[in-house]
TIKOL-759378 format. One record per residue: residue number from 1; chain; y, z negated, x of N, C-alpha, C, O in turn. Coordinates in Angstrom, 3 decimals, decimal comma, always signed. Each point is the difference from the previous one (the first is absolute). Layout:
! residues N
   num   cadena        n_y        n_z        n_x       ca_y       ca_z       ca_x        c_y        c_z        c_x        o_y        o_z        o_x
   NUM        A          Y          Z          X          Y          Z          X          Y          Z          X          Y          Z          X
...
! end
This chain:
! residues 100
   num   cadena        n_y        n_z        n_x       ca_y       ca_z       ca_x        c_y        c_z        c_x        o_y        o_z        o_x
     1        A     -9,693   -163,808    -70,593     +0,823     +1,205     -0,038     -0,900     +1,214     +0,227     -0,812     +0,028     +0,925
     2        A     +0,973     +0,963     -1,781     -0,796     +1,211     +0,144     +0,559     +0,886     +1,098     +1,212     +0,089     +0,198
     3        A     -2,111     +0,556     +0,500     +0,397     +0,987     +0,998     +0,211     +1,334     -0,692     -0,319     +0,155     -1,179
     4        A     +0,850     +0,793     +1,904     +0,168     +1,342     -0,548     -1,350     +0,549     -0,453     -0,120     +0,532     -1,103
     5        A     -0,877     -0,659     +1,945     -1,327     +0,526     -0,324     -0,582     -0,609     -1,252     -0,528     +0,718     -0,849
     6        A     +0,614     -2,031     +0,715     -0,564     -0,646     -1,182     +0,810     +0,326     -1,253     -0,561     +0,070     -1,093
     7        A     +1,857     +0,129     +1,234     +0,836     +0,393     -1,141     -0,423     +1,370     -0,513     -0,183     +0,190     -1,202
     8        A     +0,028     +0,769     +2,122     -0,409     +1,347     -0,407     -1,424     +0,000     -0,563     -0,277     +0,677     -0,990
     9        A     -0,615     -1,428     +1,617     -1,376     -0,069     -0,475     -0,063     -0,615     -1,397     -0,724     +0,496     -0,863
    10        A     +1,468     -1,557     +0,641     +0,024     -0,640     -1,323     +0,514     +0,956     -1,066     -0,544     +0,061     -1,103
    11        A     +1,600     +0,692     +1,436     +0,546     +0,977     -0,953     -1,031     +1,085     -0,303     -0,161     +0,404     -1,152
    12        A     -0,529     +0,060     +2,178     -1,027     +1,034     -0,191     -1,128     -0,520     -0,880     -0,418     +0,671     -0,944
    13        A     -0,070     -1,860     +1,253     -1,111     -0,560     -0,761     +0,397     -0,312     -1,445     -0,812     +0,161     -0,911
    14        A     +2,037     -0,600     +0,697     +0,476     -0,299     -1,354     +0,011     +1,252     -0,871     -0,121     -0,083     -1,222
    15        A     +0,267     +1,242     +1,861     +0,019     +1,274     -0,732     -1,375     +0,669     -0,008     -0,158     +1,118     -0,489
    16        A     -0,829     -1,822     +1,036     -1,379     +0,496     +0,038     -0,084     +1,356     +0,703     -0,704     +0,905     -0,450
    17        A     +1,431     -0,782     +1,555     -0,013     +1,223     +0,791     -0,802     -0,216     +1,277     -0,013     -1,100     +0,553
    18        A     -0,643     +2,136     -0,096     -0,697     -0,066     +1,282     +0,983     +0,307     +1,125     +1,082     +0,540     -0,233
    19        A     -1,469     -0,887     +1,438     +0,827     +0,367     +1,155     +0,138     +1,507     +0,079     +1,074     +0,512     +0,315
    20        A     -2,139     +0,192     -0,597     +0,036     +1,467     +0,054     +1,027     +0,552     -0,979     +0,759     +0,905     +0,348
    21        A     -0,723     -1,436     -1,567     +0,958     +0,469     -1,002     +1,441     -0,243     +0,442     +0,859     +0,864     -0,174
    22        A     -0,601     -2,019     +0,735     +1,367     -0,331     +0,425     +0,406     +0,831     +1,210     +1,134     +0,473     +0,077
    23        A     -2,042     -0,295     +0,855     +0,311     +0,698     +1,247     +0,109     +1,516     -0,164     +0,612     +0,668     +0,833
    24        A     -1,196     -0,125     -1,891     -0,058     +1,461     -0,172     +1,375     +0,650     +0,154     +0,957     -0,375     -0,678
    25        A     -0,876     +1,341     +1,567     +1,206     +0,772     +0,308     +1,120     -0,834     +0,635     +1,128     +0,474     +0,137
    26        A     -1,440     -1,714     +0,248     +0,997     -0,850     +0,678     -0,454     -0,313     +1,423     +0,745     +0,196     +0,960
    27        A     -1,971     -0,681     -0,843     -0,542     -0,373     +1,317     -1,516     -0,020     -0,109     -0,556     +0,211     -1,077
    28        A     -0,098     -0,462     +2,181     -1,452     -0,126     -0,014     -0,386     -1,327     -0,659     +0,725     -0,989     +0,103
    29        A     -1,856     +0,982     -0,768     -0,495     -1,235     -0,618     -0,168     -1,083     +1,052     +0,262     -1,173     -0,265
    30        A     -0,697     +1,559     +1,453     -0,194     -0,978     +1,081     +1,328     -0,634     +0,421     +0,040     -1,169     +0,381
    31        A     +1,042     +1,942     -0,450     +1,316     -0,553     +0,334     +0,429     -1,006     -1,064     +0,524     -1,066     +0,325
    32        A     -0,743     +1,401     -1,586     +0,329     -0,941     -1,073     -0,803     -1,283     +0,166     +0,527     -1,095     -0,198
    33        A     -1,776     +1,224     +0,554     -0,831     -1,179     +0,236     +0,591     -0,860     +1,125     +0,076     -1,223     -0,119
    34        A     +0,336     +1,867     +1,196     +0,601     -0,734     +1,122     +1,284     -0,694     -0,432     +0,271     -1,121     +0,432
    35        A     +0,524     +1,772     -1,278     +1,239     -0,606     -0,505     -0,333     -1,207     -0,859     +0,596     -1,066     +0,156
    36        A     -1,558     +1,235     -1,071     -0,377     -1,094     -0,893     -0,567     -1,198     +0,752     +0,099     -1,134     -0,469
    37        A     -0,691     +1,380     +1,633     -0,555     -1,090     +0,804     +0,966     -0,451     +1,104     -0,381     -0,734     +0,912
    38        A     +1,627     +1,185     -1,012     +1,059     -0,388     +0,940     -0,329     +0,334     +1,451     +0,401     -0,714     +0,918
    39        A     -1,134     +1,803     -0,723     -0,286     +0,477     +1,359     +0,932     +1,137     +0,391     +0,024     +0,416     +1,159
    40        A     +0,745     +0,089     -2,124     +0,924     +1,102     +0,259     +1,226     -0,189     -0,878     -0,112     -0,285     -1,192
    41        A     +1,280     +0,447     +1,794     +1,259     -0,088     -0,749     +0,482     +1,425     -0,236     +0,248     +0,737     +0,954
    42        A     -0,113     -0,344     -2,223     +0,403     +1,375     -0,288     +1,456     +0,255     +0,353     +0,823     -0,915     -0,010
    43        A     -0,514     +2,172     +0,323     +1,400     +0,356     +0,201     +0,691     -0,005     -1,362     -0,651     -0,146     -1,034
    44        A     +1,948     +0,304     +1,043     +0,794     -0,118     -1,222     -0,408     +1,030     -1,049     -0,127     -0,337     -1,177
    45        A     -0,077     +1,570     +1,582     -0,356     +1,047     -0,972     -1,357     -0,275     -0,643     -0,165     +0,162     -1,209
    46        A     -0,790     -0,572     +2,010     -1,325     -0,308     -0,526     +0,079     -1,202     -0,935     -0,605     +0,009     -1,072
    47        A     +1,332     -1,022     +1,461     +0,153     -1,187     -0,842     +0,616     +0,367     -1,350     -0,482     -0,438     -1,045
    48        A     +1,541     +1,236     +1,069     +0,636     +0,406     -1,258     -0,953     +0,824     -0,870     -0,041     -0,180     -1,217
    49        A     -0,706     +1,063     +1,825     -0,946     +0,821     -0,765     -1,072     -0,878     -0,660     -0,354     +0,211     -1,160
    50        A     -0,151     -1,183     +1,898     -1,003     -0,900     -0,566     +0,594     -0,854     -1,116     -0,634     -0,210     -1,034
    51        A     +1,844     -0,278     +1,246     +0,666     -0,797     -1,036     +0,218     +0,826     -1,265     -0,209     -0,489     -1,110
    52        A     +0,623     +1,726     +1,277     +0,193     +0,870     -1,166     -1,318     +0,243     -0,716     -0,059     -0,062     -1,228
    53        A     -0,993     +0,336     +1,975     -1,316     +0,261     -0,604     -0,487     -1,223     -0,778     -0,612     +0,129     -1,060
    54        A     +0,894     -1,322     +1,603     -0,491     -1,239     -0,617     +1,006     -0,640     -0,952     -0,268     -1,057     -0,571
    55        A     +1,423     +1,696     +0,401     +1,058     -0,560     -0,846     +0,416     -1,395     +0,462     +0,212     -0,904     -0,808
    56        A     -0,103     +0,752     +2,124     +0,459     -1,249     +0,596     +1,439     +0,209     +0,444     +0,281     +0,899     +0,793
    57        A     +0,621     -1,711     -1,290     +1,403     +0,116     +0,391     +0,167     -0,462     +1,444     -0,547     -1,027     +0,401
    58        A     +1,298     +1,787     +0,363     +0,266     -0,390     +1,385     +0,636     -1,386     +0,026     -0,217     -0,773     +0,933
    59        A     +1,001     +0,465     -1,961     +0,649     -1,311     -0,062     -1,014     -1,132     -0,145     +0,329     -1,158     +0,258
    60        A     -1,555     +1,478     -0,667     -1,040     -1,023     -0,138     -0,615     -0,364     +1,348     -0,703     -1,004     +0,114
    61        A     +0,964     +1,812     +0,896     -0,541     -0,244     +1,332     +0,998     -0,782     +0,835     +1,206     +0,234     -0,075
    62        A     -1,699     -1,132     +0,843     +0,860     -0,765     +0,899     -0,192     +0,558     +1,399     -0,608     -0,629     +0,866
    63        A     +1,139     +1,816     -0,672     -0,228     +0,722     +1,251     +0,518     -0,752     +1,208     -0,722     -0,170     +0,982
    64        A     +1,944     -0,274     -1,043     +0,618     -0,597     +1,176     -0,579     -1,367     +0,313     -0,006     -0,413     +1,159
    65        A     -0,482     -0,299     -2,167     -0,532     -1,333     +0,237     -1,436     +0,000     +0,496     -0,411     -0,904     +0,727
    66        A     -0,353     +1,915     -1,120     -1,427     -0,030     +0,277     -0,427     +0,760     +1,247     -0,961     -0,389     +0,664
    67        A     +1,662     +1,464     -0,341     -0,431     +0,781     +1,144     +1,068     +1,013     +0,374     +0,865     +0,344     -0,806
    68        A     -0,942     +0,112     +2,014     +0,883     +1,074     +0,455     -0,616     +1,318     -0,442     -1,191     +0,229     +0,207
    69        A     +1,988     +0,632     -0,811     -0,553     +1,276     -0,462     +0,205     +1,111     +1,012     -0,415     +1,137     -0,223
    70        A     +1,052     -1,465     +1,331     +0,237     +1,005     +1,028     +0,032     -0,684     +1,364     +0,241     -1,203     +0,096
    71        A     -0,484     +1,973     +0,943     +0,147     -0,517     +1,351     +1,471     -0,038     +0,404     +0,353     -0,599     +1,016
    72        A     +0,496     +1,233     -1,807     +1,438     +0,077     +0,262     +0,690     -1,221     -0,615     +0,088     -0,115     -1,222
    73        A     +0,398     -0,793     +2,069     +0,620     -1,241     -0,476     +1,224     +0,266     -0,874     +0,227     -0,721     -0,971
    74        A     +0,564     +1,740     +1,297     +1,189     +0,284     -0,810     -0,400     +0,490     -1,385     +0,676     -0,309     -0,981
    75        A     -1,759     +1,064     +0,885     -0,520     +0,452     -1,292     -0,413     -1,213     -0,837     +0,370     -0,109     -1,169
    76        A     -1,139     -0,800     +1,773     -0,448     -1,208     -0,701     +1,179     -0,851     -0,436     -0,009     -0,559     -1,097
    77        A     +1,021     +0,455     +1,945     +1,191     -0,784     -0,344     +0,699     +0,596     -1,213     +0,433     -0,730     -0,892
    78        A     -0,322     +2,047     +0,857     +0,662     +0,670     -1,128     -0,789     -0,232     -1,296     +0,588     -0,267     -1,048
    79        A     -1,905     +0,369     +1,124     -0,847     -0,251     -1,167     +0,176     -1,440     -0,470     +0,158     -0,252     -1,195
    80        A     -0,185     -0,675     +2,118     +0,181     -1,416     -0,342     +1,350     -0,227     -0,665     +0,081     -0,687     -1,018
    81        A     +0,971     +1,253     +1,578     +1,345     -0,168     -0,541     +0,068     +0,543     -1,438     +0,525     -0,669     -0,890
    82        A     -1,049     +1,862     +0,669     +0,036     +0,593     -1,336     -0,843     -0,799     -0,994     +0,396     -0,177     -1,152
    83        A     -1,545     -0,300     +1,594     -0,846     -0,831     -0,875     +0,718     -1,291     -0,369     +0,062     -0,374     -1,171
    84        A     +0,470     -0,290     +2,159     +0,671     -1,283     -0,250     +1,218     +0,157     -0,891     +0,363     -0,925     -0,726
    85        A     +0,265     +2,081     +0,775     +1,183     +0,265     -0,829     -0,396     +0,580     -1,367     +0,864     +0,293     -0,827
    86        A     -2,175     -0,129     +0,596     -0,506     +0,559     -1,259     +0,572     +1,384     -0,285     +0,239     +0,361     -1,152
    87        A     -0,026     +0,395     +2,199     +0,517     +1,367     -0,124     -1,185     +0,970     +0,043     -0,204     +0,715     +0,982
    88        A     -0,557     -0,711     -2,055     -1,263     +0,715     -0,001     +0,150     +1,518     -0,032     -0,814     +0,714     +0,587
    89        A     +1,824     -0,223     -1,254     +0,218     +1,447     +0,022     +0,409     +0,438     +1,410     -0,462     +1,029     +0,491
    90        A     +1,327     -1,812     +0,153     +0,395     +0,312     +1,373     -1,203     -0,094     +0,931     -0,123     +0,793     +0,934
    91        A     -0,764     -1,752     -1,179     -1,220     -0,130     +0,799     -0,877     +1,229     -0,179     -0,496     +0,562     +0,976
    92        A     +0,308     -0,152     -2,201     -0,818     +1,200     -0,258     +0,605     +1,214     +0,685     -0,713     +0,778     +0,635
    93        A     +2,041     -0,611     -0,763     +0,660     +1,133     +0,632     -0,168     -0,042     +1,516     -0,252     +1,027     +0,629
    94        A     +0,392     -2,210     -0,049     -0,167     -0,174     +1,449     -1,427     +0,358     +0,430     -0,194     +0,692     +0,999
    95        A     -0,798     -1,164     -1,754     -1,382     +0,254     +0,360     -0,389     +1,471     -0,162     -0,859     +0,504     +0,724
    96        A     +1,486     +0,168     -1,663     -0,324     +1,416     -0,233     +0,830     +0,967     +0,851     -0,290     +1,196     +0,048
    97        A     +1,312     -1,713     +0,613     +0,873     +0,860     +0,809     -0,771     +0,572     +1,177     -0,818     -0,697     +0,600
    98        A     +1,069     +1,964     -0,260     -0,662     +0,596     +1,165     +0,363     -0,744     +1,287     +1,138     -0,433     +0,180
    99        A     -2,085     +0,299     +0,676     +0,216     -0,673     +1,299     +0,096     +1,070     +1,088     -0,684     +1,021     -0,062
   100        A     +1,532     -1,263     +1,048     +0,117     +0,977     +1,106     -1,253     +0,083     +0,843     -0,050     +0,771     +0,958
! end
């Protein structure tokens, strides 16, 4: 099973993009490297931005099965519920919604 980092890295390499190209205007190249090596779990906004840049559908990621994307258990539960129900538009809306 691929991790989030290996999924993003594979997508980047398949498009012959450098880490610098993918990270530009999104995050530091060093942060992308940490994500690709599973040393850092991106927040929802960063994850969505990287997925958009790499043309990776959020539905292609197994967020709830592979790792917690937040320290907030209720947030992770909501993501898991939406993923399991295949409610991807609702998941995107939830992830993009402003947080208090």
